[in-house]
N, C-alpha and C positions, 0 to 999 in steps of 0.2 A: 133353727127350732130344735129343739132336744125331744127325742123320745125315749121312752122306757122298753128294754129288752128283759125278758126273763129266760136265762138259760139254766140248764143242769150240766154240772161238771162234776168231776171226780173231786172228793173232798180233799185229797193230798194235792192235787193241782190247783185248786181254790187257796190252800195255805201257802204254797210257793209262790204262786202268783200275788196274792196279797202282799208278802214279804219282799218281794221283788219290786212291786208298785210304790211299798213303804220307801225302801231303801233308795228308789229312783226318784220319787218325786214328793217324798215328805208324808208325814202323817196328818196333813191337811184335808180340809172339805174338797172334794173333789178329784184328790189324786188318783183315786182307783178307777174313776170315770176317764179320766185322762190316760191312764196305762192302757185300759181297754182299747179306747180310741186310738191311741198309737199303735197297739198291736194289729188290730182290725187294718189300718191304713198300711202298715209295714206289708201285711201279708198280701193286700190287694196290690200294691206297688210290685211286690215279687211277681206274682201271677202276670201283671201288665207287662213285665220284662220279658217273662217267658212268652207271652203271647205275641210280643213284637218280634222276638227273635224266630218264631214259627212264622210269623208274616215274611220276614227278610229270607228264610230258608226257602219259603215257596216262591217268591219273586226270583231268586239265585236259580231255583230249579227251571223256571220259565225261561230265564235268559240261557241257561245250559241247552233246553229244548230248542230255543229258536236258533241258537249256535249251530246244533246238528240239523237243522232243517236244511234240505236243500243239497247236504254234502253226500259224498258216498257213504255208505254204511260203514259205519268203524264200530267196532267192537267197544264197549265201554263196561267197566265194574259199577255196581253199586257205590264202591267207596267213592268214585269220581263224583257221583252225584251227590252222595250224603257229606261229602268232606268237610263242607261249610257247617253242616250241622254239627260234626262230631268235633270239631275245633272248640 
């Protein structure tokens, strides 16, 4: 099912995007729509990867917390905890 979305964007951005779409997808019917769809999906995939990285980070923090549980107090730094995220 297709839907129609109306958005307002800067004229310069519109010109650049239309030139990009024409160069990448050609000047045929539907090429602008395909370019917009691919741009949306690409951004959502990037965000999905960032979200997964956050989930993985939280899981590693949980595992680190478990490894410290029940052990004698040992000072540790934030760098140790955040090392996986900073890589």
